[in-house]
Backbone as CSV, one residue per row, in Angstrom:
resi,resn,N_x,N_y,N_z,CA_x,CA_y,CA_z,C_x,C_y,C_z
1,MET,19.295,35.221,-3.599,19.398,34.538,-3.083,17.515,34.370,-2.812
2,LYS,17.409,35.396,-1.495,16.418,34.844,-0.944,15.221,33.956,-2.641
3,LYS,15.113,35.362,-3.740,14.552,35.056,-4.139,14.239,33.172,-4.769
4,ILE,14.876,32.828,-5.632,16.367,31.506,-5.464,15.440,30.179,-4.574
5,ILE,14.973,30.709,-2.989,14.999,30.421,-2.070,13.754,29.750,-1.874
6,ILE,13.152,30.920,-2.741,11.640,30.916,-2.162,11.001,29.952,-3.124
7,ALA,11.595,30.066,-4.229,11.101,29.538,-5.457,11.887,27.711,-5.276
8,ILE,12.177,27.484,-4.878,12.241,26.255,-4.389,11.725,25.878,-3.731
9,LEU,11.208,26.428,-2.617,9.919,25.764,-1.428,9.233,25.845,-2.597
10,LEU,8.414,26.777,-3.390,7.343,27.110,-4.033,7.129,26.209,-4.442
11,ALA,8.480,25.206,-5.352,8.268,24.178,-6.455,7.663,22.485,-5.127
12,GLY,8.709,22.826,-4.570,8.400,21.858,-3.324,7.365,21.838,-3.478
13,VAL,6.806,22.231,-2.382,5.192,22.611,-1.915,4.132,22.269,-3.015
14,PHE,4.763,22.959,-4.654,3.845,22.558,-5.224,3.531,21.190,-5.680
15,THR,4.715,20.475,-5.847,5.175,18.836,-6.000,4.112,17.982,-4.866
16,PHE,4.838,18.529,-3.526,3.931,17.293,-2.928,2.157,17.643,-3.455
17,LEU,1.809,18.620,-3.321,0.472,19.458,-3.674,-0.363,18.654,-5.303
18,SER,1.208,18.467,-5.854,0.650,17.921,-7.048,-0.050,16.283,-6.933
19,ALA,0.273,15.385,-5.932,0.370,13.829,-5.270,-1.127,14.635,-4.113
20,ALA,-1.132,15.455,-3.299,-2.442,15.380,-2.580,-3.656,15.797,-3.572
21,PHE,-3.567,16.957,-3.945,-4.782,16.321,-4.643,-5.252,16.014,-6.194
22,ASP,-4.502,15.122,-6.845,-4.581,14.083,-7.247,-4.814,12.579,-6.650
23,GLY,-5.731,12.727,-7.670,-6.316,11.174,-7.406,-7.577,10.342,-8.253
24,ARG,-8.628,9.618,-8.217,-9.509,8.901,-9.495,-10.914,8.779,-8.237
25,LEU,-11.780,9.045,-9.264,-13.278,8.567,-9.198,-13.275,7.764,-9.840
26,ILE,-14.344,6.739,-8.485,-14.381,5.168,-8.977,-15.783,5.045,-8.384
27,GLU,-16.551,5.169,-9.637,-18.265,5.143,-10.026,-18.823,3.479,-9.714
28,THR,-18.060,2.527,-10.336,-19.031,1.194,-9.844,-17.933,0.469,-9.290
29,HIS,-19.107,-0.422,-8.546,-17.811,-1.808,-7.536,-17.029,-2.369,-9.245
30,GLN,-17.394,-2.361,-10.043,-16.120,-3.050,-11.401,-15.187,-2.039,-10.815
31,GLU,-14.854,-1.020,-11.218,-13.585,0.083,-11.785,-13.195,0.195,-9.716
32,ARG,-13.632,-0.045,-9.012,-13.472,-0.515,-7.179,-12.578,-2.401,-7.404
33,ILE,-13.312,-3.091,-7.884,-12.265,-4.490,-8.018,-11.308,-4.065,-9.089
34,GLU,-10.856,-3.245,-10.001,-9.785,-2.979,-10.826,-9.504,-2.497,-10.402
35,VAL,-8.815,-1.940,-9.401,-8.189,-0.807,-8.664,-7.452,-1.295,-8.229
36,ASP,-6.004,-1.483,-8.942,-4.659,-2.093,-7.974,-3.753,-0.632,-7.302
37,GLY,-3.901,-0.346,-6.350,-4.157,0.708,-6.128,-3.864,2.136,-6.482
38,LEU,-3.179,2.900,-7.381,-3.125,4.650,-7.429,-1.492,4.998,-7.755
39,THR,-1.530,5.396,-8.717,-0.036,6.280,-8.913,-0.524,8.061,-8.844
40,LEU,0.464,8.942,-8.128,-0.631,10.013,-8.277,0.573,11.133,-8.275
41,GLY,0.755,12.297,-8.833,1.596,13.437,-9.048,1.232,14.098,-10.139
42,TYR,1.286,15.278,-10.599,0.639,15.590,-11.736,1.931,16.882,-11.668
43,PRO,3.023,16.583,-13.173,2.325,15.943,-14.134,2.711,14.671,-14.479
44,PHE,3.928,14.294,-13.901,4.546,12.919,-13.796,4.124,12.039,-12.266
45,PRO,3.261,11.271,-12.914,3.339,10.439,-11.222,4.641,9.410,-10.841
46,TYR,4.775,10.033,-9.504,5.886,9.374,-8.854,4.857,8.401,-7.402
47,ILE,4.051,8.759,-7.355,3.832,8.391,-5.771,2.563,6.587,-6.559
48,LYS,3.559,5.333,-6.010,2.720,4.615,-5.746,1.957,3.973,-4.863
49,GLN,1.056,4.056,-4.506,0.152,4.003,-3.596,-0.708,2.912,-3.012
50,ALA,-1.062,1.654,-2.330,-1.569,0.311,-2.002,-3.355,0.820,-1.895
51,GLU,-3.497,-0.626,-1.894,-5.225,-0.381,-2.744,-5.719,0.630,-1.339
52,SER,-6.722,1.536,-1.303,-7.317,1.353,-0.344,-8.346,0.495,0.307
53,LEU,-8.285,0.695,1.992,-9.356,-0.414,2.489,-10.499,-0.424,2.821
54,ARG,-10.967,1.069,2.272,-11.817,2.202,2.962,-13.280,1.233,2.041
55,GLU,-14.197,0.726,2.068,-15.409,0.751,1.558,-16.618,1.816,1.533
56,PRO,-16.389,3.484,1.456,-17.495,4.595,0.722,-18.492,3.942,-0.188
57,PRO,-19.911,4.127,-0.031,-20.695,4.641,-0.884,-20.225,4.311,-2.415
58,LEU,-20.805,3.905,-3.196,-19.840,4.584,-4.722,-21.049,5.930,-5.261
59,PRO,-21.227,6.621,-5.648,-19.578,7.379,-6.629,-18.259,7.948,-5.527
60,ALA,-17.299,7.044,-5.490,-16.606,7.932,-4.206,-14.872,8.359,-4.905
61,PHE,-14.247,9.002,-4.143,-13.382,10.212,-4.928,-11.947,9.299,-3.813
62,PHE,-10.735,8.791,-4.700,-9.710,7.862,-3.724,-8.692,8.842,-4.577
63,GLY,-8.020,9.772,-2.862,-6.921,10.397,-3.264,-5.408,9.332,-2.830
64,LEU,-4.619,10.421,-2.386,-3.875,10.621,-1.565,-3.967,9.890,-0.234
65,GLU,-3.211,8.747,1.024,-3.428,8.076,2.104,-2.250,7.999,2.732
66,LEU,-1.518,8.968,3.585,0.193,8.942,3.559,-0.104,6.873,4.266
67,ARG,-0.112,6.805,4.918,-0.045,5.087,5.350,0.066,4.243,4.472
68,LYS,-0.713,4.731,2.947,-0.774,3.609,2.372,0.166,4.005,0.882
69,ILE,1.196,4.686,0.899,2.281,4.910,0.215,3.542,3.502,-0.039
70,ARG,2.887,2.701,-1.237,3.795,1.638,-1.728,5.473,2.672,-1.604
71,SER,5.604,3.270,-2.379,6.829,4.181,-3.232,6.542,5.169,-3.740
72,ILE,7.860,5.523,-3.514,8.084,7.031,-4.155,9.117,6.852,-5.165
73,ASP,8.787,7.681,-6.627,10.021,8.039,-7.975,10.156,8.733,-8.159
74,VAL,11.594,8.266,-7.683,12.326,9.869,-7.397,12.941,10.824,-8.708
75,ILE,12.858,9.697,-9.919,13.188,10.190,-10.789,12.182,11.246,-11.836
76,PRO,10.700,10.254,-11.349,9.231,11.000,-12.062,9.165,12.676,-10.910
77,MET,9.183,12.624,-9.419,9.496,13.232,-8.548,10.802,14.183,-8.610
78,THR,11.780,14.425,-9.326,12.614,15.315,-9.849,11.878,15.873,-11.034
79,LEU,11.199,15.366,-11.752,11.088,16.021,-12.900,9.396,17.226,-12.615
80,ASN,8.900,16.392,-11.794,7.781,17.148,-11.423,8.557,18.577,-10.432
81,PHE,9.302,18.513,-9.679,10.422,19.926,-9.584,10.386,20.426,-10.307
82,MET,11.968,19.904,-10.981,11.927,20.610,-12.132,11.290,21.869,-13.597
83,PHE,9.747,20.439,-13.386,9.070,20.871,-13.920,7.761,22.338,-13.450
84,TYR,8.151,22.261,-11.759,7.552,23.645,-11.496,7.863,25.024,-10.515
85,LEU,9.470,24.172,-11.095,10.685,25.193,-10.496,10.537,26.400,-12.295
86,SER,10.416,25.525,-13.297,10.704,26.041,-14.833,9.746,27.311,-14.721
87,ILE,8.267,26.691,-13.894,7.210,27.937,-14.087,7.581,28.510,-13.503
88,LEU,7.619,28.594,-12.319,7.843,30.136,-11.171,8.964,30.280,-12.132
89,SER,9.867,30.457,-12.906,11.062,30.922,-13.042,10.361,31.965,-13.763
90,GLY,9.768,31.320,-15.101,9.540,32.096,-16.761,8.446,32.301,-16.087
91,PHE,7.778,32.628,-14.747,6.551,33.598,-14.324,7.544,34.607,-13.370
92,TYR,8.767,34.927,-12.592,9.483,35.427,-12.622,10.157,36.201,-13.675
93,ILE,10.196,35.874,-14.668,11.115,36.829,-15.662,10.106,37.150,-16.507
94,LEU,8.739,37.340,-16.609,7.905,37.285,-17.052,7.292,39.406,-16.828
95,LEU,7.106,38.783,-15.500,6.797,39.857,-13.909,8.240,41.260,-14.870
96,LYS,9.354,40.542,-14.298,10.503,41.442,-14.520,10.203,42.208,-15.924
97,VAL,10.046,41.441,-16.968,10.038,41.943,-18.232,8.555,42.714,-18.501
98,ILE,7.997,42.734,-17.643,6.103,43.300,-17.807,6.527,44.631,-17.498
99,ARG,7.438,44.978,-16.074,7.674,45.751,-14.134,8.566,46.226,-15.607
100,SER,9.647,46.283,-16.496,10.182,47.214,-16.758,10.527,48.030,-17.959
101,LYS,9.392,47.216,-18.714,8.599,48.073,-20.232,7.249,48.889,-19.237
102,THR,7.175,48.333,-18.272,5.699,49.581,-18.380,6.369,50.625,-17.244
103,SER,7.856,50.848,-16.509,8.724,51.567,-15.430,8.621,52.395,-16.730
104,PHE,8.345,53.592,-15.976,8.792,54.814,-16.480,10.889,55.603,-16.702
105,GLY,11.239,55.647,-17.626,12.430,56.695,-16.318,13.435,57.092,-16.419
106,HIS,14.179,57.581,-15.382,13.485,58.998,-14.936,14.813,59.610,-15.347
107,TYR,14.380,60.378,-16.072,15.429,60.945,-16.990,16.524,62.407,-16.240
């Protein structure tokens, strides 16, 4: 039970971090004008964010700004969560199989 809770918590953290570290590199003023906000999250974008009002020198990286979030799409967020949970589960099963193959049985 403890391992399941840890896997669920880690999948939630990875889902949030996928949006936190996602973003877009804007290199020109034309790109800056064309950007009407960002969609963030990996592998399925689930956060829609309003356009940032900051005007840093270009090129600049635009990422998650909590005050600019317009909406959070539940279905893609759930898909991301399930994606990361399946990766963690697969990794756990793989480690368990490797451990059972490499451990020497006691006769």
